N, C-alpha and C positions, 0 to 999 in steps of 0.2 A: 345687388342684394336684394332688391325689388323682387327678382325672379324666385329667389329662395324663398321668400316670405310667402308668395303666392303659392308656390308649390307645397309649403307647410299647411298653409290654409286649406287648400283642396284636400290634402290627406286627413288632416284633422276633421273636417266636414265628411268626408268619406266614413271615417271611422264613427262619427256621429250617427249617419244614416244606418251602418250597420248595427250601432247599438239599439237604434229604435226599432228595427226589423227584429232584433233579438228579443226585446220587450215584448213586441206585439205576438211573437210566436210562443212566448212564456205562458201567456194567458192570466199572468199575475196581476195585482193592483200596483200603480205606480209606486206607491210608498213602500211596499214589500219589495219589489224589484230593486228600488234605489238602495234600500238598506242592504239586500244582498250583494249589490256591486259597489258598494261604499261610494255612492254618489248622492248628493243632495236633491231633493225634490226640485228646488229651485234652478239648480244647475240643468236638470233634466228638462224643464220646461223652456229654459234659455235655449238649449240645443234644438229642441223641436221647433221652436220659432224661427231660429236661423235656417234650418233646413227646409222649412216650410215657405220661407221668404225666398230662398233660393229656387225652389221650385216654381214658385209664381213668377218670378223674373225670368226662368227659362221658358214658360208658356207665352210670357210677353214678346219674347224675342222671335217666334214663329210668325210667319206671314199666315194670314187668313186666305184660303183658297176658296173663291165663290163657287157655289154649287151650280150647275147648269140643268135645268130641267131636260129631261131627254123622253121623247116619245117613243115607247117600245114599239116594236113590229108584232105581228100575230104570233110570232115564237116568244114573245117576251124579251128580246134582244134589242139593246139600244144600238143602233147604227151610229158609226162614228162619221 
């Protein structure tokens, strides 16, 4: 049953991301957009907080790749 709940959450949050993208494309104010879509402003900002938190967690999971300084040759190419 845990897997079903996990999938439901993923689908719900994907819908919230699409909702936010739709809001951004609309160019409307949050209050006006929420009234038009039957959503409370409080719920809008809660959903935004959740999807932002997920995005932050995603970036935390990526390894940091160190940059290596490369001396380019006369052609501007970095020899490997």
